[in-house]
C-alpha positions as a Markdown table, in Angstrom:
| # | Residue | x | y | z |
|---|---|---|---|---|
| 1 | Met | -16.8 | 11.3 | -5.4 |
| 2 | Gly | -15.0 | 12.3 | -2.3 |
| 3 | Gly | -11.9 | 14.4 | -1.4 |
| 4 | Leu | -10.3 | 17.8 | -1.5 |
| 5 | Pro | -12.0 | 20.7 | -2.9 |
| 6 | Ile | -10.7 | 21.1 | -6.9 |
| 7 | Lys | -8.7 | 24.3 | -5.8 |
| 8 | Thr | -7.0 | 22.9 | -2.7 |
| 9 | Val | -5.6 | 19.8 | -4.2 |
| 10 | Asp | -2.0 | 19.7 | -3.6 |
| 11 | Lys | 0.0 | 21.2 | -6.5 |
| 12 | Gly | 2.5 | 18.2 | -6.3 |
| 13 | Ile | -0.3 | 15.4 | -6.6 |
| 14 | Gly | 0.2 | 15.2 | -10.8 |
| 15 | Leu | -2.2 | 12.8 | -11.2 |
| 16 | Met | -5.1 | 13.8 | -9.0 |
| 17 | Arg | -4.7 | 17.3 | -10.6 |
| 18 | Ser | -4.8 | 16.5 | -13.9 |
| 19 | Leu | -8.0 | 14.7 | -13.1 |
| 20 | Phe | -9.9 | 17.3 | -11.5 |
| 21 | Asn | -8.8 | 19.7 | -14.3 |
| 22 | Arg | -10.1 | 17.6 | -16.5 |
| 23 | Cys | -13.5 | 17.5 | -14.8 |
| 24 | Glu | -13.7 | 21.5 | -14.7 |
| 25 | Glu | -12.9 | 21.6 | -18.5 |
| 26 | Leu | -15.6 | 19.3 | -19.2 |
| 27 | Gly | -18.4 | 20.6 | -16.6 |
| 28 | Ile | -18.4 | 17.7 | -14.7 |
| 29 | Asp | -20.0 | 17.8 | -11.3 |
| 30 | Val | -18.3 | 16.6 | -8.2 |
| 31 | Trp | -20.5 | 15.7 | -5.1 |
| 32 | Tyr | -18.7 | 15.9 | -1.9 |
| 33 | Glu | -19.7 | 14.3 | 1.6 |
| 34 | Ala | -21.9 | 12.3 | -0.7 |
| 35 | Ala | -21.5 | 8.3 | -0.1 |
| 36 | Ala | -23.1 | 6.0 | -2.9 |
| 37 | Ser | -24.8 | 3.4 | -1.1 |
| 38 | Lys | -26.5 | 1.0 | -3.2 |
| 39 | Ile | -26.7 | 0.1 | -6.9 |
| 40 | Leu | -30.0 | -0.5 | -8.7 |
| 41 | Thr | -30.6 | -2.8 | -11.0 |
| 42 | Glu | -33.1 | -4.8 | -13.0 |
| 43 | Asn | -32.7 | -7.7 | -15.6 |
| 44 | Asn | -28.8 | -7.7 | -14.7 |
| 45 | Gly | -28.6 | -3.9 | -15.8 |
| 46 | Val | -27.9 | -1.1 | -13.7 |
| 47 | Thr | -30.7 | 1.6 | -13.5 |
| 48 | Gly | -29.7 | 3.9 | -10.8 |
| 49 | Ile | -27.4 | 4.4 | -7.8 |
| 50 | Glu | -28.6 | 5.7 | -4.3 |
| 51 | Val | -26.4 | 8.3 | -2.7 |
| 52 | Lys | -26.3 | 9.4 | 0.9 |
| 53 | Thr | -26.1 | 13.0 | 1.4 |
| 54 | Lys | -26.5 | 15.6 | 4.1 |
| 55 | Glu | -30.0 | 16.6 | 2.8 |
| 56 | Gly | -30.8 | 12.7 | 3.1 |
| 57 | Thr | -30.5 | 9.7 | 0.4 |
| 58 | Lys | -31.2 | 10.6 | -3.1 |
| 59 | Thr | -31.6 | 8.3 | -6.2 |
| 60 | Ile | -29.9 | 9.3 | -9.3 |
| 61 | Asp | -31.4 | 7.4 | -12.7 |
| 62 | Cys | -28.4 | 6.3 | -14.7 |
| 63 | Gln | -27.5 | 3.2 | -17.0 |
| 64 | Asn | -23.8 | 3.1 | -16.3 |
| 65 | Val | -21.9 | 3.3 | -12.8 |
| 66 | Val | -18.0 | 3.2 | -12.7 |
| 67 | Leu | -17.0 | 1.9 | -9.4 |
| 68 | Ala | -13.2 | 3.1 | -8.5 |
| 69 | Cys | -13.5 | 3.0 | -4.4 |
| 70 | Gly | -10.3 | 1.4 | -3.6 |
| 71 | Ser | -10.0 | -1.8 | -1.5 |
| 72 | Phe | -10.8 | -2.6 | 1.8 |
| 73 | Glu | -7.6 | -2.1 | 3.9 |
| 74 | Ala | -9.1 | 1.2 | 6.1 |
| 75 | Asp | -12.2 | -1.3 | 7.7 |
| 76 | Lys | -10.0 | -3.0 | 10.8 |
| 77 | Lys | -12.7 | -5.7 | 10.8 |
| 78 | Lys | -12.4 | -6.5 | 7.1 |
| 79 | Arg | -8.7 | -6.7 | 7.3 |
| 80 | Val | -8.7 | -8.8 | 10.3 |
| 81 | Glu | -11.3 | -11.4 | 8.8 |
| 82 | Ala | -9.7 | -11.4 | 5.5 |
| 83 | Leu | -5.9 | -11.1 | 6.4 |
| 84 | Gly | -5.2 | -12.4 | 9.9 |
| 85 | Glu | -5.6 | -10.6 | 13.4 |
| 86 | Glu | -2.3 | -8.8 | 13.6 |
| 87 | Trp | -3.6 | -7.0 | 11.0 |
| 88 | Gly | -6.0 | -5.0 | 13.5 |
| 89 | Ala | -2.5 | -3.2 | 14.5 |
| 90 | Ala | -1.5 | -2.1 | 11.4 |
| 91 | Leu | -1.6 | 1.6 | 9.9 |
| 92 | Val | -3.3 | 2.9 | 7.1 |
| 93 | Arg | -1.1 | 4.7 | 4.8 |
| 94 | Gly | -3.9 | 6.4 | 2.6 |
| 95 | Thr | -7.3 | 7.5 | 3.2 |
| 96 | Glu | -9.6 | 6.3 | 6.0 |
| 97 | Phe | -12.5 | 6.0 | 3.6 |
| 98 | Asn | -11.5 | 2.8 | 2.0 |
| 99 | Thr | -13.5 | 0.7 | 3.7 |
| 100 | Gly | -14.6 | -2.0 | 1.1 |
| 101 | Asp | -17.9 | -0.1 | 0.1 |
| 102 | Gly | -17.5 | -0.6 | -3.7 |
| 103 | Ile | -16.8 | -4.3 | -3.1 |
| 104 | Asp | -19.7 | -4.5 | -0.9 |
| 105 | Met | -22.4 | -2.6 | -3.2 |
| 106 | Ala | -20.8 | -4.9 | -6.1 |
| 107 | Ala | -21.6 | -8.0 | -4.3 |
| 108 | Leu | -25.1 | -7.2 | -3.3 |
| 109 | Val | -25.9 | -7.2 | -7.0 |
| 110 | Gly | -24.1 | -10.5 | -7.9 |
| 111 | Ala | -20.7 | -9.4 | -8.8 |
| 112 | Gln | -18.1 | -11.7 | -8.4 |
| 113 | Lys | -15.4 | -11.7 | -5.8 |
| 114 | Phe | -12.1 | -12.2 | -7.2 |
| 115 | Gly | -8.1 | -12.1 | -6.2 |
| 116 | Gln | -6.1 | -12.6 | -3.3 |
| 117 | Tyr | -8.2 | -11.5 | -0.1 |
| 118 | Asp | -5.5 | -13.0 | 2.3 |
| 119 | Gly | -3.2 | -10.5 | 0.4 |
| 120 | Cys | -2.1 | -6.9 | 0.4 |
| 121 | His | 0.6 | -4.2 | -0.5 |
| 122 | Ala | 2.2 | -3.4 | 2.9 |
| 123 | Ile | 5.8 | -1.7 | 3.9 |
| 124 | Gly | 7.4 | -1.0 | 6.6 |
| 125 | Thr | 6.9 | 2.7 | 7.7 |
| 126 | Asp | 8.0 | 4.9 | 10.9 |
| 127 | Ala | 6.4 | 3.7 | 14.2 |
| 128 | Asn | 5.2 | 7.0 | 14.7 |
| 129 | Ala | 3.5 | 7.9 | 11.5 |
| 130 | Pro | -0.3 | 8.6 | 11.4 |
| 131 | Arg | -2.7 | 6.0 | 12.0 |
| 132 | Val | -4.2 | 7.2 | 8.8 |
| 133 | Gly | -2.7 | 8.9 | 6.1 |
| 134 | Asp | -1.8 | 12.6 | 6.5 |
| 135 | Phe | -2.8 | 14.4 | 3.3 |
| 136 | Gln | -1.5 | 18.0 | 4.6 |
| 137 | Lys | 2.0 | 16.9 | 4.3 |
| 138 | Pro | 3.5 | 16.4 | 1.0 |
| 139 | Gly | 4.1 | 12.9 | -0.6 |
| 140 | Asp | 5.0 | 9.7 | 1.3 |
| 141 | Ile | 7.1 | 10.7 | 3.9 |
| 142 | Phe | 7.1 | 7.9 | 6.3 |
| 143 | Lys | 8.2 | 4.9 | 4.4 |
| 144 | Lys | 11.5 | 3.4 | 5.3 |
| 145 | His | 13.1 | 1.7 | 2.2 |
| 146 | Ser | 16.8 | 1.6 | 2.5 |
| 147 | Tyr | 16.5 | -1.6 | 4.5 |
| 148 | Pro | 18.6 | -3.8 | 1.7 |
| 149 | Tyr | 21.7 | -1.9 | 2.8 |
| 150 | Thr | 21.6 | -3.0 | 6.6 |
| 151 | Val | 19.7 | -5.3 | 8.8 |
| 152 | Met | 16.2 | -5.3 | 10.5 |
| 153 | Val | 16.3 | -6.6 | 14.1 |
| 154 | Asn | 12.9 | -7.5 | 16.3 |
| 155 | Val | 12.4 | -6.3 | 19.9 |
| 156 | Asp | 13.8 | -9.8 | 20.7 |
| 157 | Gly | 17.3 | -8.8 | 18.9 |
| 158 | Tyr | 16.5 | -11.0 | 16.1 |
| 159 | Arg | 16.8 | -10.6 | 12.2 |
| 160 | Phe | 13.9 | -12.0 | 10.4 |
| 161 | Val | 14.1 | -11.4 | 6.5 |
| 162 | Asp | 17.0 | -11.3 | 4.1 |
| 163 | Glu | 17.3 | -7.7 | 3.5 |
| 164 | Gly | 19.2 | -8.0 | 0.6 |
| 165 | Ala | 17.2 | -10.7 | -1.3 |
| 166 | Asp | 16.2 | -8.1 | -4.1 |
| 167 | Phe | 16.1 | -4.6 | -5.3 |
| 168 | Arg | 14.1 | -3.0 | -2.7 |
| 169 | Asn | 11.1 | -2.5 | -5.7 |
| 170 | Tyr | 10.6 | -6.3 | -5.4 |
| 171 | Thr | 10.4 | -6.7 | -1.7 |
| 172 | Tyr | 9.0 | -3.6 | 0.1 |
| 173 | Ala | 5.3 | -4.6 | -0.6 |
| 174 | Lys | 5.6 | -7.9 | 1.0 |
| 175 | Tyr | 8.4 | -7.0 | 3.9 |
| 176 | Gly | 5.4 | -4.9 | 5.7 |
| 177 | Lys | 3.7 | -8.0 | 6.9 |
| 178 | Glu | 6.9 | -9.7 | 8.0 |
| 179 | Val | 7.5 | -6.4 | 10.3 |
| 180 | Leu | 3.7 | -6.8 | 11.4 |
| 181 | Lys | 4.3 | -10.7 | 12.7 |
| 182 | Gln | 7.1 | -9.3 | 14.8 |
| 183 | Pro | 6.6 | -9.0 | 18.6 |
| 184 | Lys | 5.0 | -5.8 | 19.4 |
| 185 | Asn | 4.2 | -5.1 | 15.3 |
| 186 | Met | 7.4 | -3.5 | 15.0 |
| 187 | Ala | 11.2 | -3.8 | 14.4 |
| 188 | Tyr | 14.4 | -1.3 | 14.0 |
| 189 | Gln | 16.4 | -0.5 | 10.8 |
| 190 | Val | 20.1 | -0.6 | 12.1 |
| 191 | Phe | 22.6 | 1.7 | 10.3 |
| 192 | Asp | 26.2 | 2.4 | 10.9 |
| 193 | Ala | 28.2 | 5.6 | 9.8 |
| 194 | Lys | 29.6 | 4.3 | 6.6 |
| 195 | Val | 26.0 | 3.5 | 5.4 |
| 196 | Arg | 24.2 | 6.5 | 6.7 |
| 197 | Pro | 25.3 | 8.8 | 4.2 |
| 198 | Ile | 23.1 | 6.9 | 1.0 |
| 199 | Val | 19.9 | 6.4 | 2.8 |
| 200 | Arg | 17.1 | 7.6 | 0.9 |
| 201 | Glu | 16.0 | 11.2 | 1.6 |
| 202 | Glu | 13.0 | 10.2 | 3.8 |
| 203 | Tyr | 15.5 | 9.1 | 6.7 |
| 204 | Asn | 16.5 | 12.8 | 7.1 |
| 205 | Leu | 13.2 | 14.5 | 7.5 |
| 206 | Asp | 12.3 | 16.2 | 10.4 |
| 207 | Glu | 9.2 | 13.7 | 10.7 |
| 208 | Ala | 11.9 | 10.4 | 10.8 |
| 209 | Thr | 11.7 | 8.9 | 14.4 |
| 210 | Val | 15.9 | 7.6 | 14.7 |
| 211 | Phe | 18.0 | 6.7 | 17.8 |
| 212 | Glu | 21.5 | 7.7 | 17.7 |
| 213 | Ala | 24.7 | 6.5 | 20.0 |
| 214 | Ala | 28.3 | 6.2 | 19.6 |
| 215 | Thr | 28.2 | 2.6 | 20.4 |
| 216 | Leu | 26.1 | -0.4 | 19.7 |
| 217 | Glu | 25.8 | -1.1 | 23.6 |
| 218 | Glu | 24.8 | 2.5 | 23.8 |
| 219 | Leu | 22.1 | 2.0 | 21.1 |
| 220 | Ala | 20.7 | -1.1 | 22.7 |
| 221 | Leu | 20.0 | 1.0 | 25.9 |
| 222 | Lys | 18.0 | 3.8 | 23.9 |
| 223 | Ile | 15.7 | 1.4 | 21.9 |
| 224 | Asp | 13.2 | -1.4 | 23.2 |
| 225 | Ile | 15.3 | -4.4 | 22.3 |
| 226 | Gln | 16.5 | -7.4 | 24.2 |
| 227 | Lys | 20.0 | -6.0 | 24.7 |
| 228 | Glu | 22.3 | -8.9 | 24.9 |
| 229 | Gln | 20.6 | -10.8 | 21.9 |
| 230 | Phe | 20.6 | -7.7 | 19.8 |
| 231 | Leu | 24.3 | -7.4 | 20.2 |
| 232 | Gln | 25.2 | -11.3 | 19.6 |
| 233 | Thr | 23.0 | -10.9 | 16.3 |
| 234 | Ile | 25.2 | -7.8 | 15.1 |
| 235 | Glu | 28.3 | -9.7 | 16.0 |
| 236 | Glu | 27.2 | -13.1 | 14.3 |
| 237 | Tyr | 26.1 | -10.8 | 10.9 |
| 238 | Asn | 29.4 | -9.2 | 11.3 |
| 239 | Ala | 31.5 | -12.3 | 11.2 |
| 240 | Ala | 29.3 | -13.7 | 8.6 |
| 241 | Val | 29.8 | -10.9 | 5.9 |
| 242 | Gln | 32.0 | -11.8 | 3.1 |
| 243 | Asp | 34.6 | -9.5 | 1.2 |
| 244 | Gly | 33.6 | -8.1 | -2.2 |
| 245 | Glu | 32.7 | -4.8 | -3.6 |
| 246 | Phe | 29.7 | -2.8 | -2.2 |
| 247 | Asn | 27.5 | -1.7 | -5.2 |
| 248 | Pro | 24.1 | -0.6 | -4.4 |
| 249 | Ser | 23.6 | -0.1 | -7.9 |
| 250 | Val | 23.3 | -3.5 | -8.9 |
| 251 | Lys | 22.8 | -7.0 | -7.1 |
| 252 | Asp | 26.3 | -7.2 | -5.9 |
| 253 | Gly | 26.5 | -10.7 | -4.4 |
| 254 | Lys | 28.4 | -9.6 | -1.5 |
| 255 | Gly | 26.4 | -11.5 | 0.9 |
| 256 | Thr | 26.8 | -13.6 | 4.2 |
| 257 | Thr | 27.9 | -17.3 | 4.8 |
| 258 | Gly | 27.4 | -19.4 | 7.8 |
| 259 | Ile | 24.3 | -17.8 | 9.5 |
| 260 | Thr | 20.9 | -19.1 | 9.6 |
| 261 | Leu | 19.4 | -16.3 | 7.6 |
| 262 | Pro | 21.5 | -15.2 | 5.0 |
| 263 | Lys | 21.8 | -12.3 | 3.5 |
| 264 | Ser | 22.1 | -12.2 | -0.3 |
| 265 | Asn | 23.4 | -9.0 | -1.5 |
| 266 | Trp | 24.9 | -5.3 | -0.2 |
| 267 | Ala | 26.1 | -7.0 | 2.9 |
| 268 | Gln | 28.7 | -4.7 | 5.1 |
| 269 | Thr | 29.5 | -4.9 | 8.6 |
| 270 | Ile | 27.5 | -2.8 | 11.2 |
| 271 | Ser | 30.9 | -1.7 | 12.6 |
| 272 | Glu | 31.5 | 2.2 | 12.5 |
| 273 | Gly | 29.8 | 4.6 | 15.2 |
| 274 | Pro | 27.7 | 6.5 | 15.3 |
| 275 | Phe | 24.9 | 3.8 | 14.9 |
| 276 | Tyr | 21.3 | 4.9 | 14.1 |
| 277 | Ala | 18.0 | 2.9 | 14.7 |
| 278 | Tyr | 14.8 | 3.5 | 13.1 |
| 279 | Pro | 11.8 | 2.2 | 14.5 |
| 280 | Ile | 9.4 | 0.5 | 11.9 |
| 281 | Thr | 5.7 | -0.7 | 11.9 |
| 282 | Cys | 3.6 | -2.1 | 9.1 |
| 283 | Gly | 1.6 | 0.5 | 7.0 |
| 284 | Ile | -1.3 | -1.2 | 4.6 |
| 285 | Thr | -1.3 | 0.3 | 1.1 |
| 286 | Phe | -4.2 | -1.7 | -0.5 |
| 287 | Ala | -5.6 | -5.1 | -0.1 |
| 288 | Phe | -5.3 | -7.4 | -3.3 |
| 289 | Gly | -9.1 | -8.7 | -3.1 |
| 290 | Gly | -11.2 | -7.2 | -5.4 |
| 291 | Ile | -14.2 | -8.2 | -8.1 |
| 292 | Ala | -13.7 | -9.9 | -11.5 |
| 293 | Thr | -13.8 | -7.9 | -14.6 |
| 294 | Thr | -13.1 | -8.5 | -18.3 |
| 295 | Pro | -10.2 | -6.8 | -19.6 |
| 296 | Asn | -12.2 | -3.8 | -20.2 |
| 297 | Gly | -13.1 | -2.9 | -16.7 |
| 298 | Glu | -17.0 | -4.6 | -17.2 |
| 299 | Val | -17.9 | -6.3 | -13.8 |
| 300 | Leu | -18.7 | -9.9 | -13.9 |
| 301 | His | -21.7 | -11.6 | -12.2 |
| 302 | Lys | -21.0 | -14.9 | -10.4 |
| 303 | Asn | -22.9 | -16.9 | -13.1 |
| 304 | Gly | -19.5 | -15.5 | -15.5 |
| 305 | Glu | -22.4 | -12.8 | -17.4 |
| 306 | Lys | -21.3 | -8.9 | -17.6 |
| 307 | Ile | -23.4 | -6.9 | -15.4 |
| 308 | Gln | -24.8 | -4.4 | -17.8 |
| 309 | Gly | -23.7 | -0.8 | -17.1 |
| 310 | Leu | -21.5 | -1.6 | -14.3 |
| 311 | Phe | -17.7 | -0.8 | -14.3 |
| 312 | Ala | -14.7 | -1.0 | -12.1 |
| 313 | Ala | -11.4 | 0.5 | -11.9 |
| 314 | Gly | -8.1 | 0.8 | -9.9 |
| 315 | Glu | -8.0 | -1.4 | -6.6 |
| 316 | Met | -11.6 | -2.8 | -7.0 |
| 317 | Ile | -10.0 | -4.8 | -9.7 |
| 318 | Gly | -9.0 | -8.3 | -8.1 |
| 319 | Gly | -6.6 | -10.4 | -9.3 |
| 320 | Ile | -4.0 | -8.3 | -10.4 |
| 321 | Phe | -1.3 | -9.0 | -7.7 |
| 322 | Tyr | -0.6 | -12.2 | -5.7 |
| 323 | Glu | 2.0 | -12.2 | -2.7 |
| 324 | Asn | 4.1 | -9.5 | -4.0 |
| 325 | Tyr | 3.8 | -6.2 | -6.1 |
| 326 | Pro | 6.5 | -4.5 | -8.0 |
| 327 | Gly | 6.8 | -0.8 | -7.3 |
| 328 | Gly | 4.6 | 1.7 | -9.3 |
| 329 | Ser | 2.2 | -0.7 | -10.8 |
| 330 | Gly | -0.7 | 0.2 | -8.6 |
| 331 | Leu | -0.5 | 3.4 | -10.4 |
| 332 | Met | -0.2 | 2.2 | -13.9 |
| 333 | Ser | -3.1 | -0.4 | -13.0 |
| 334 | Gly | -5.1 | 2.3 | -12.0 |
| 335 | Ser | -4.5 | 4.4 | -15.3 |
| 336 | Val | -5.1 | 1.7 | -17.2 |
| 337 | Phe | -8.2 | 0.3 | -16.1 |
| 338 | Gly | -9.4 | 3.8 | -15.2 |
| 339 | Lys | -9.2 | 4.4 | -18.7 |
| 340 | Leu | -10.7 | 1.0 | -19.9 |
| 341 | Ala | -13.7 | 1.2 | -17.7 |
| 342 | Gly | -14.4 | 4.7 | -18.6 |
| 343 | Lys | -14.3 | 4.1 | -22.4 |
| 344 | Ser | -16.6 | 1.0 | -21.8 |
| 345 | Ala | -19.1 | 2.9 | -19.8 |
| 346 | Ala | -19.0 | 5.5 | -22.7 |
| 347 | Ile | -19.7 | 3.1 | -25.4 |
| 348 | His | -22.3 | 1.4 | -23.0 |
| 349 | Ala | -24.0 | 4.7 | -22.7 |
| 350 | Thr | -23.8 | 5.7 | -26.6 |
| 351 | His | -25.4 | 2.1 | -27.6 |
| 352 | Ala | -28.3 | 2.5 | -24.5 |
| 353 | Gln | -29.3 | 6.5 | -26.3 |
| 354 | Ala | -29.0 | 4.6 | -29.7 |
| 355 | Val | -31.5 | 1.9 | -28.7 |
| 356 | Lys | -33.9 | 4.3 | -27.4 |
């Protein structure tokens, strides 16, 4: 198990703090700088695990292993192979150590790979965000999620998604890959003065990259964009905005008409200076591909049988998400399958002791 020492875990990380506190209460040992490298099995059942430490490789005899190692999003080679060539340019929002080791170890003992390996959770994030997660900063400060109330344009000056297709909770995790597909793997979110006051808090932080200008013409000169096409895109968009009441709390139906790529809700003209442009790129959160388990977190062999004593939780579980992701469901999945896998492992261990 890796991570920060218990005493230095950020007090704001409520879930992890609670888990570490519980480990202390129960007297559970936490090994740092120790990487599990191989699951040992016999007759389709776990017998131990190999761990690489600073003192060398150690073999731990055990009859239960719970894999909660995340997905493979931090391994550039695996990202490219599974998701496509452009994913080599994606930022990694979380830990740099989620490199698919758990999936690899499970596969070596016959576990069935499962889920959408060419799908992932990826968002629009500040173009100058760290290449991997910076856990010295509080919270997720680099995301940029107020795009439903404005337009996003690529460096060629074109829009490329319906920014108002739905509430951000139902689009943000799939729009990241749309940003990655754009020239230079980036885009700009453009706001005017009447929308700027309602954007999310992350836009107001010192870490936010932003360009400001009194006019759209001046803004175009400050950013890396094809000026003429950018101005034409905004002009055509403004002309297409329909009358109606702007209401960010509901899908207000205030959209556009007459342009090839519509905006379905929250469409307002970008017409009141000053104007702001936030450069964004794609940050990958986790991949959707994992391994197959029973509903109780028991890992399944390629032949459909349970691998006795092997369990999985969190992003290791394949088949939960396909194409899209509703906000917050990853934490819920981790919590639910974490408890189920732990309970299943406890039952298996109790049964094994009784047999002895």
